[in-house]
PAKOL-437170 format. One record per atom (N, C-alpha, C, O, CB): residue in one letter; x, y, z. Coordinates in pm, whole numbers, plus 50000, padded with zeros to 5 digits. Last residue first. Glycine has a CB too. Layout:
# residues N
aXYZ...
END
This chain:
# residues 335
e516325240450768e514855236050831e514655247450891e513635249250957e514705223150937l519025234650755l518395245150691l516825243850708l516225249050614l518825245350545m519275204350855m520235218350830m519695228650820m519995234950921m521005219450720a518145185450818a517605190750907a518305200050941a518135205251052a517295184050989e518995165850608e518305166550562e517565176850675e516365178450650e518005154950513r522455167950695r521555169150618r520615170050591r520695178450500r521535166550589v521795152950994v521795170550976v521855177850827v521495189550813v523225176651053p519255129950969p520755132250939p520655148950978p519615155450988p521305127750753r516855127151237r517205128251081r518285132851098r518615139051199r516385136450981p516605108251529p517125124051419p516845120051346p516475108351349p518495131251382g516595074351437g515985083651561g516165096751513g515625096251403g516735082151713p517975051251325p516945055551384p517305063151516p517855061051624p516095044651401k520995062851160k520265056551238k518825057151303k518665068751339k520885056351302a523565062850892a522375067750956a521645053951019a521595042250981a521395076350842p527075061950937p526005053450908p524615060550984p524575063151105p526415037650965g528085101250964g528285084550999g526995074450960g525885079850954g528505082751178l529165124950770l528145117050847l528185106150849l528325099450746l527055118150823p531695155150834p531695140450835p530255135550831p529675143150909p532445134650960v531185182350639v530645176050800v530645162850773v529795157850699v528985180350865v533065207150517v532575194650463v532585184250643v533475181050722v533935188050303v534415227350344v533975229650481v532705215650440v531785215650358v533355249850528s534875237250081s535955231450146s535495227750308s536405225350388s537235242050135a533875240649794a533095227949907a534505225449978a535205215649955a532245209649816d533355266349629d534575262149736d533805252849805d532985257649884d535275274449845a532265261549289a531665262849430a532855258249511a533415247749478a530235253549459s532365271548916s532705265649033s532545269349225s532795280649268s533885265248993e529715286548795e530425287048847e531265274548928e530585268249009e529985294848887n526885284848698n527085267748704n528695276048772n529115266248835n527035253748500e524055301748624e525375303048733e525475291048758e524625284648820e525275311548874p522385281748418p522765297748425p523325290448628p523085280948703p520755315148389l522465260348220l522325258848328l522905273248382l524135273948379l522885246048367p522425259847923p521225256947974p521225260348110p520115263748152p520865243947953t523605276047632t524365277347769t522795272347911t522285281347978t525135299547780e524335260547356e522955267347439e523785265447544e524565256047556e521215259647449r525295241747103r525485256547188r524595270347223r524305281347177r526465262247124k524765219047137k523535228347101k524005241147089k523275250747067k522375228547203k527275209447258k526675208547151k525885212547073k526015211246951k526465203647151k526385221847525k527915231047458k527435221547274k527315229047177k530395223047579g524395208847615g524405222047626g525325227247485g525015233747385g525035226047779i525625185947700i524415184647560i524685202947525i525125207447419i522065178847626g527625196347858g527945185847758g526895191047645g527125197547543g527705168747816v525555202148069v525985210748012v526655206047923v526335213847834v526475218148074v524125178648146v523925190548106v524245200648031v523555206847950v523935193548158s526545148548024s525985160048152s525495170848054s525945173547943s527385167548280l526305124947795l526605139147869l525775145747971l524555146947984l526655149147775l527025088747952l525745101947940l526795113747900l527925113947950l524685106748124n528485068647988n528935070747884n527655088947857n527645096947764n528815053747777q528055062948213q529055066248248q529245071348110q530205078948099q529895056948316l525565046248164l525055059248277l526575068148258l526475080148284l524675052348494a526165026448064a525235030847946a525155049048078a524705060148048a523155015947904s528345017548285s528935020948103s527825025248070s528225034047994s529485007547981a527355025648626a526975019748490a527605020348329a526805026248257a525815024748478g530065017748914g528935029348783g528855019648666g529605011048621g529865048348703d529924988549106d530624994249022d529545005548937d528415002148903d531334982648939v529024993849470v528594989849340v529414995449240v529765007049262v527244993349316a530724992349799a530035002349672a529644990149539a530104978749537a531545017049599p530664978650097p531244975649988p530184984949843p529024981949813p531304957349992s529424992550414s529574985850289s530434989150181s530915000350166s528554985550241e530085007550611e531495002450559e530684989350464e531234978450446e532854996450713a529825043550538a529315031150569a530175022150507a530835024050405a527955029150530y529395078850487y530055071250505y529375057650530y528155059050545y530765076050586y529425115450321y528555100650407y529575085250394y530315082550300y526635096050297d529765147050355d530395135350332d529565122050430d529275120550548d532055138250372f528375176250317f528685165550356f529175153950267f529025152150147f527775162950417w529135215150314w528885199350244w528595187950309w528495192350423w529955194350179p528305246450538p529055231350557p528435219050416p527275214950427p528435223950751l529015278250447l527805266450498l528585255050469l529455254750382l526155265550408k529785297850339k530455289550464k530095281750501k530645275550593k530635293150564a528765316550186a528055316450326a529125307350399a529325309550519a526325309450328k529825304549944k530415316350030k529955319250137k530725325650209k530415327549980a528335282749933a529375278749947a530435296450014a531345297850095a529705270049786y525565294049841y526005287449946y527665282950023y527935280950141y525375277849912d526525307549627d525525313249714d526595306249833d527655309449887d523645307849693r527505284549459r527905293849504r527585305149573r528475313649578r528245295349448a524935265749440a525695265849504a527325271549569a528025267349660a525455259749481t522375288149481t522955283249442t524055277549480t524505283749576t522925287249387p519105285549671p520265297649619p521115285449574p520795274149611p521155310549757p515465278049492p516775273849600p518445280849601p518935279849489p517065257149564l512985299449449l514365293449431l515015291449494l515445299949571l515035296749379s509915290749707s511245299549633s512255292349549s512445280349569s512195306349744p507365268149532p508395271949668p509745281449570p510245280749457p509215252349772l504645282549353l506175273449344l506715276249494l506415286349557l507525280349206a501475282549430a502885290449402a503665276249406a503405264849442a503495304249536e498355264749316e499705266749398e500785274149348e501085273049230e500305254749425g496885256949108g496665267949211g497535273349260g497655285549259g496085265349305t497485226249030t497215229349138t496295243649191t495395243549275t498355228249176i497405234148755i497165226048758i496635224648892i495435221948900i497945220348711a499225258648716a497895262948632a497415249348672a496415248948600a497955267248446r501385257448848r500455264948897r499235260148865r498315257748944r500595276848862w502495233148695w502105234548877w501055244748896w499985242048951w503505240548985s503105250348463s502045239048471s501545236948626s500395238848666s502725224448412l505235269848527l503825270048508l502905259248527l501975259948608l503635273348397s507285249148665s506175261848728s504965268348691s504015271848761s506725272348737n506725219848527n507195230048547n506315239948654n505195238848704n507425234348420a506435184848693a505985196748632a506115206848658a505875210348773a505115197748620i506575151448726i507265160948774i506915174448643i507145172748523i508955154848799a505035120948847a505705132648729a506095143348799a505955144448920a504675138848608v505995091448992v506405101649011v506415114648910v507505119548883v507375098049047f504705061249059f505485067148934f505005086548969f503885091648966f504645058048738c505315036349271c504555045649247c505465059549113c506615063849109c504165050549416r504305000349318r505815008949296r504875019649272r503705016449252r507175004749156s505474977249557s504804988149520s505594996849440s506765000549452s504324994449625g505924937849610g506614953049589g505154961149539g504124955849498g508134953449444n505444912249666n504904919649716n505554936849692n505484945649778n504854913449839a507284892049557a505424888849530a504814900949593a503594901349581a504624872649623q509454900649672q509414903949524q507944901949489q507404908949404q510434894349431d511474901749923d509734893749896d509344901149768d508684910949801d508234897550044w514704894749955w513364904549902w511964895749838w511684887549751w514004915549757a516544876950035a516304882150095a514874887750010a513914880350031a517384888250140d517654863949773d516784858349782d515874861449951d514984854149995d517354845349742l519714880649660l518614885349634l517164879749673l516064884349646l518754886349523g521694895349959g521354887249790g519654886349817g518844888849906g522284865749758h522294913550134h521574903450192h521384893550108h520964882850152h520434907350239e524164930350055e524914922150169e523784912850155e524204901250161e525254929350337d524174950949801d523764944149890d524134931849942d524414922649865d522894943849868d526894979149749d526314962749727d525384960349840d525554965349951d527604949749735y525735013149737y526065001649829y525744986549795y524614981849807y525385004249949i526695036349597i525155029149599i526035015049648i526865008849581i524005028249409h528385067749746h528085051649697h526925048349711h526115052949792h528765040649763q529495098649597q528345090849683q527565076649645q526655074049566q527225100549691r530095128149481r530915117249589r529475111449610r528485118349634r531915124149758m529135138849186m529145141149348m529775129549402m529865120249322m527635142849420r529525162148903r529745150849000r529705146949093r530665152449147r530285148049013g526595178548773g527465179248834g527845164648867g527005155648866g527215187848928g523985159748580g524335172148616g525935169048646g526565160548583g523395178148741p521575142048392p522545139448444p523025154348467p522595162448385p523325129748369a518015148548404a518955149248310a520295150248409a520225158248502a518665161848204l514215140948416l515905143548472l517225137548395l517405126448345l516075136348626g511775156448269g512625143948309g513605150548406g513685161948454g513445135748174m508675171948259m509985171048291m510635161748287m509835152648313m510195174248379a505635185048089a506215175448153a507675178548158a508095186948078a505905163048094a505125212947991a504185205948094a505255199748208a505625203248320a503155192548012p506835233147753p506745219947808p506205213847983p507005211248073p508135216547783a508185261447834a506765255147789a506255241647810a505275239647881a506675255847660c509495267748141c509615264348026c508705258347953c508275248148006c510445258948022e511805284548462e510145280248358e510305278348214e511105285548154e508865293848355e522265095751759e522465107251728e521245112251581e521285123651535e524125107251703f522285078752002f521885076651874f521565094451800f520575101651813f520415065151886g525145058352180g523835070152146g523435070852021g524025065051931g524155085252171v524995031152320v525345035952223v524295050152184v523075050952168v525415024252130s527275019352582s525755022352562s525815033652422s526595043152423s524975030552729l527864983052579l528404994352550l526904998652535l525884992352507l529544995452430k528844953652616k528214964152700k528754972552691k529814974952747k528044963252816v527784922152389v528184938352428v527774947052479v526684951952447v528364944952363s525054906452385s527094905952426s527684912652464s528234911552573s528124905152347r523404915852316r523184914152493r524654909152505r525294907952609r521754900752565l523604927252060l523154937752201l523424928952310l523734934852414l521344943352216r523774900951966r524934911851952r524844919652002r525934924852027r525254917251858s520914894252012s521934884352060s523224894952030s523744895552141s521944867551966r519654912651860r519384911351981r520584900852095r520854901552215r517914906051964e520354903651562e520754920851614e520414919651761e521084928451816e519664935551534r519244882951564r521054882051572r521114898951618r521884904051700r522144877251374r516514886351578r517074877551667r518824879651671r519504877751772r516584862651618q516784901951357q516664911051494q516544901951633q516494906151748q515204921251484l516844881551129l517994896051161l517984904751281l518864912951308l517794907651056d514594867151139d515954861451175d517114875951219d517884878051313d516544851451018e512894882051085e512614883451189e514274874751241e514884876151347e510974878151219y513924890450791y513534900450866y513714897451071y514254904551156y511884902250802r513224859850705r514554868150720r515044882050788r516184884450829r514834870250608a510944858950722a511874852550818a512724859450781a512994868050864a512184838450823r509654887450582r509204882550714r510554876450762r511334883550825r507884871350709k512024897650319k510784888450374k510934884550501k511954879350545k510554875750301m512114933350266m512544923250256m511464910950332m510394913650387m513884925450302p510034950350019p510184947950179p511264933950135p511294927150033p508334943850291y510274965249746y510564951049780y510854951149912y512054952049935y511664944649703a509344993949613a509734991849715a509374977549710a508234975249672a509285000449813v510265018949319v509115003249342v510164996349486v511374994049475v509124987149134i509695044849138i509955040049251i509485025549272i508355021749239i509445048649340q509895068648815q509525059548906q510295050149061q511515050249071q509215052048813i509765100848718i510465092248800i509615081148852i508685083648928i511045099548906g510445121948397g509135116448589g510145104048620g511065099548552g506565106448555g509385105548095g510025115448154g509165109948355g508305102648405g509505134548051h508525094147849h507605091047980h508445099548093h507885098748202h507465072248024e508915099047596e508425089347638e507955095147725e506955102047705e509035079347658a511535111047387a511155116647476a509595113047553a508935123147577a511345128047425e514115089647270e512775091147249e512555099547423e513085096547531e511885073647205g516745074247244g516395083447162g515165092647170g515075102147093g516385077647065t517445064547476t516585052247385t516245066147264t515215064447199t514665042147493i519365076247609i519835063647608i518415057147493i518495045947441i520025056747792q519065105747590q519985100847577q520365085047498q521065081947402q520195102647687e516295103747718e516705105547579e517845100747504e517845094347399e516785116547564e517155098947926e516165089047907e516075087747691e515935079447600e514415096548011a518225120348096a518935104248086a518255093947957a518785083847909a518565094848257t517875146647871t517765140747984t518435122747965t518865116147870t516085142748025y518045164447643y519105165047751y518775154147880y519495154347980y519155181347809g516735170547464g517555160747433g518585158047532g519625151647520g518085163247317d514305181647429d515125187547440d516455181247415d517255187247343d514925192147536g511825166147548g512035168247411g513095173947343g513135173247220g511205173947375l511425174747863l511375166847763l511405173947619l511045185447593l510255159047786p513155196448086p512195196247964p512285185047844p513065186047749p512375209647896m514895188648324m514935194948189m513875192348126m513805180048116m515985191548108a516595186248695a515485189848565a515555195348485a516075206448492a514555194648572v518865163248734v518725180248759v517345181948617v517305179348496v520825192048714f520965143848999f519385145548881f519245161048917f519335168149017f517455133848937q524315141448950q523185151448984q522125144548938q522275138748830q523255165948922r526315115448875r525965124848840r524845127348912r524215117548951r525915124948724i528315098349198i526735099849060i527245115748985i528105123949020i524345102949173v530875075549259v530455091049149v529415091049116v529125085049012v531085093849009g531535048749360g531605058249456g531165075849395g531145085849468g533215056249511k532375039349043k532215034049151k532215044449286k533375048149305k533195024149149e530385056948827e531835052748877e531675047749037e530955052449125e532975067148865i527745066548806i528315065048670i529535060248712i530145057848608i528385077848575c524435064148913c525685060348922c526435057048797c526115049048710c525685050349002y522665094248905y522825081748808y524565078248886y525495086048906y522745086948588g521375110749213g521545109049060g521995095749026g521775086349103g522545119049001d520915107749497d521165122849454d521245122249319d521215133549270d522465130049512l519815091349774l519755089349602l520015102149539l518965108549529l518215084249540w519755072450085w519575088049972w519865086549822w520235075349788w520765101250013p521225054750218p519875067250264p519315073050207p518365079850247p519995077250327q521545021150265q521985032850175q520885045450171q519775044150118q522195026750019p521604998950374p522635006950407p522145022450337p522535033350378p524104999850348p518334999750506p519655003750524p520784992550414p520604980550393p519935002350705v518044993150108v517865002850241v518064998050363v517954985950343v516585008150256a519564983049845a519544979549981a519504991850084a520444998250130a520724971050004m518504993849538m519784998149654m518854987549766m517644985449758m520015020849714y519604976849218y518724981749318y519864989449418y521084991349411y517764968449394n520704963949031n519564972048963n518814978049083n517704983249072n518514962648865q524424948348976q522864955749072q522014964349037q522524975049003q523084963249186p524474930848674p524944938448801p523414943448822p522304943848770p526324951848779e523324908948919e524024913048769e524304919648677e524434913448571e523914910448713r521104911949037r522474913049079r523784912449012r524934914849048r522574905549154a517624922748978a519344913948972a519984919349027a519774930449075a520244911748852l513984922449052l515434925649089l516394915849060l516304903949091l515574928249226g511224933748897g512244924548914g513634930648936g514234939548876g512244915948800n511264946648514n510584939448666n511224931848757n511864922448711n509564930148646v513104968048384v512364955048374v512104949948531v512794950548632v513304943548282w513734998548187w512754996248289w512634978948284w512084974748182w511225005248251r516855000348044r515345002248039r514894994548169r515554986548235r514614995847893k520085007348276k519464998148141k517925004848166k517655012148262k519544976248157g521645015948488g521165021648273g520255018848216g519635024748127g521935016648143d521675008748697d522674997748610d522725006448468d523495005048372d521844978748582v520745030248825v521605023348898v522885014748779v524115014348771v520555012548996a518385040948754a519555050048761a520415048148816a521105056948866a519465059548794n516765027848456n517305029348571n518725034348585n519705034048511n517155018348625i514085044648255i515805046948265i516385043248371i516785053248432i516295060548257k512105057948305k512225043148275k513515039348239k513725028348187k511355038748169g512745080848393g511785082448226g512095065048207g512285060448094g512785096848047t514635069948616t513675087548558t513465076748392t514075068448325t515305111948532a513695045748848a513915047648749a513785061148672a512595064148660a513435039748716v514915027349140v514495041149104v514815041648969v515975038948937v515155052649184k514375002349365k514585005049260k513875019749185k512665022249176k514314993249213m515294988149685m514675000149634m515155001849475m516375002649459m515125013149730a514324968149943a515054968549835a514404980049740a513184980949724a515124954449774f514064973750321f513954972250161f514784971250079f515974972750107f513464980150107p514434965250651p515034967250562p513844963350418p513064953750411p516384959350588y513194984850900y512664974550826y513644977550682y513664988150619y510834975850811g513585009051079g514214999351033g514404986450921g515414980850879g514184997351103s510955020651042s511255011651148s512105002151169s511954991651232s510485006651168r511125041150878r509925047750999r510515037751116r510645040951234r507765044550957r513495058950711r513045048050739r512565051950856r513005060750929r513855037550733g513775078450427g513495078250606g512745064850608g511805060750540g512325093150685f515345078050156f514925069550192f515195069850362f516155065050423f515385059850109s515395114349948s516065103350083s515045090650143s513915094150176s516365114350242i516845121049651i515395109949754i515965109949844i517125105849845i514835092449726w517505154349535w517915142649576w516695132549638w515625137749668w518985145749674l517355179749250l516435170249335l517755158949409l518765155949345l515035160549209a517765212749100a518145195549142a517465188949239a516955196349323a519525193149195e516775231248788e516525224648964e517285212448946e517485205048850e514655219849026s516515230948534s517545231848611s517565229948735s518625226348786s517975240648600q513355244448551q513985241648470q515385246248529q515665257748564q513455246248351f511435239648914f512205250448823f513095239148710f513475228148750f513485262448940m508675215048992m510085219348989m510615230848890m510125230648777m510845207548960p506385194949187p506955209149071p508465210849138p509055209449245p505795228849088l505565165649143l506005173649241l506295184549126l506405182549005l507255167549346m502575140649181m503585153849086m504325156349242m504115153349359m502405173348990v501755100349175v502335118249237v502535119349115v502635112449014v503875122849355g499515077849012g501125086149118g500495098349198g499465102749249g502745095748991g498155073148684g498215080348833g499295085548893g499945095148852g497865072248930r498645064548448r499845062048542r499485064948701r500095061548802r501115072148495p496455077348312p496465063548327p497615056048404p497595043948422p496405058948202r496895104848332r496115095448381r496115086848414r495855084248532r495625093148352w499525115048177w499795111248340w498495103948399w498675097148500w500085126348440d498675119547928d499405108947961d499745108048070d500485098248086d500285107247904e497535146047966e496745129747944e497225122947924e496515113847881e495925125647864p498055166348233p498775158348080p497955148148082p497655141848184p500545151948071v495435176148445v496925173548415v497125169148290v496075168048227v497545164048499r492625184448442r493845193948429r495585191748446r496535199548454r493515203048524a491145163748460a491165168948297a492715179448311a493585181448225a489295181048244g492215156548754g491355151648714g491975159048530g493155158448497g489835155548811f493185159349031f493055171448932f492715167548851f492585177948788f493965178948892d493775137149195d492805146549220d492615160649155d492065170449205d492905148349338d495685124249052d494035117049056d492875126449101d491675125949075d493935103749173v498175128449193v497395130149016v496185129449015v495655138348948v497675118948900h498075139849452h498125129049376h497215135549252h496235142749230h497565115049457r501355160749546r499905159149534r499825148949418r500645147049329r499095173449505l504015173249719l503595164149624l502165160749594l501935153849694l504165153649654p506675196749776p505035190449801p504435186449741p503935194749666p504145195749832f510025191749833f509325189549756f508025190549783f507895180649855f509625180749718c511395198050190c510685187250073c509895191649975c508855196450019c509795177450126g514355209250262g513155212950279g512665199750138g513275195150041g512905232450262l517195212650144l516475223150135l514785222350182l514005231450154l516695226649999g519945192450219g518285189750189g517995204750230g518475209250334g517295175750300p523165196250095p521945198150184p521205195050131p521265193550009p521545208250233p525415181049881p524795193249930p523395189250016p522735179249990p524455203349798l528305159349919l526905159049924l526285173949958l526665178850064l526495148150030p531415174349700p530295162049821p529095165849816p528685173949733p530525161750003y532005167849359y531755176449500y531055170249580y530195161949551y531095189349493t534195169649136t533705158449231t533005167449345t533745174049418t535035147749294r534755189548820r535255188948969r533825174149062r532695172249018r535065211749051d533055192548611d533515177948595d535005181148720d536095175548704d533995172748383d530905208548603d532115215548585d533265203848604d534425207748611d532215228448695d528275221448754d528385208348606d530025213248571d530135223348501d526855212148412p528075227049079p528265231748921p529015214548838p529705204448856p529785249648915i524345208149222i526155211849236i526845217449051i526385213948943i527255190949299r521955228349322r522275225949190r523625229449206r524185240349211r521485233449080l520895226149633l521675230249568l522215221549445l522775210649458l522455233749652t517405208549687t518775211949705t519645218649643t519145218649530t519275204449712r514605188749804r515155200049729r516605201249787r516985196749895r514255214049746q514055155949825q514845173549876q514695181649754q514685179249633q516875173949916f511675133549874f512045142649755f512805156249830f512155165349882f510495147249658t510875106350087t511165120550036t511615128849928t512725123549931t511745123550089i509325081350185i510255088050123i509965097250064i508975098249992i510835082650059d508925052550468d508925065150407d509945071150304d511135068350312d508925072650503l508375019050516l509175028450486l508825043550436l508285042950326l509825022750406r507134995250702r506705008850659r508085016650626r508825019950719r505785016650783a506954967150833a507174968250719a506734982750693a505594982050646a506594957750648d506234959551075d507054969051069d507744976050951d508574985150946d507794965251134d504094939251037d503424955751105d505264965551109d505324977251147d502404952351356h504774920950707h505184926850854h504604937650944h504814948350886h506344931550844v503454917550500v504314913250505v504844908750669v505144898050722v504914921250429e500894932650546e500264917650499e501914908650507e501894896450518e499334918150289p501964956450538p501214951550687p500804936850628p500254929950714p499574962850752f503764972750451f503124961750369f502994955450473f503914948150511f503794954450251s503835008950334s503634995950411s502764984850336s501904984450249s502924999250549f505735033450196f505085027550138f505115011850242f506095004350237f505575028949989v504525070550137v504375061550252v504405042250229v503325036550240v502875066850311l505815099850055l505315088350020l505685075550104l506815071450130l505655087049892r505025131850208r506205117850221r505175108650112r503965110850098r506475108350435d503305154650272d504485154250141d505635142150115d506635142050043d505435167550162n502005145050407n502415154150473n503805153850390n504965153150430n502335152050630e501235114150255e501595120550452e502035129650434e503215126450434e502685113750571l500085089050094l500815103650043l500975112250197l499935118750188l499565114349908t500625054950036t500055069850068t500565081050110t501635081050170t499295069750144i499815025849915i501185035949883i500125046949952i498935046949921i501935039249678m501184990050013m500145002250014m500755014350007m501845016650059m499285003150136
END
């Protein structure tokens, strides 16, 4: 079951286990410079608003209606990241695609999970996803661009501007595997005597394109395919509306424009670096071969990213593995 609660997508599987709940938010953020440098993690600047597509009837584009799901607004060239906020610590396998192109393995959308190469993320340890996995430990940031101009990952790989938006599928861990993990964790805690503290453009539809380079691991799944209950997956389509169409559809104004990376760095506010003990998967060759937004712009003799100057990212705050309790500083910093 998928519900929308205060701009959060909530996936719940009571038929699998009472603890099998996961909430997902789409975070506004700085668009890091697309300048071939590799940057740390930018902050979260609050959640994008989410609305049910079905609530707006004929006001949404016709091709959105059969898919249903939810929609969010983005300015052209704005960036986002996806936060996998755990409600109960229950493990999930998550697949994310943009325009039906898998953001982890670079292949066209297929149902189910695969390991060679891995086409999903295990949550935990994966706390978030900022972009396309192009190398081990490096992604290219998700940046909103209009469909039909050739910038999106979908258009570069398929040659078509058909789907746009984002697709997300959540598969819960099988009940027996989860309960076995819980037993092992309780046994481990009993054996350790430590106190641990928990600290605007014309087209209505938008797609996501590869932007600047960022340090981020897509972690290898230590549980294996057999751990995940693929018979009980839930999928949601997330349409992206530009500023003009969002106002026309919902009657709501967009959030204000986020600051630029250069403004943020000039204010000496921190960037972030996340670490976990799990090994990372390799980048996908199909994604590594994509041109970034600036790269496409040079071929088209266009300047698609305003204010793309390099930024000082020397103030970096290390983040440890995400744990239950308060949300990571990366999300809460500017709220």
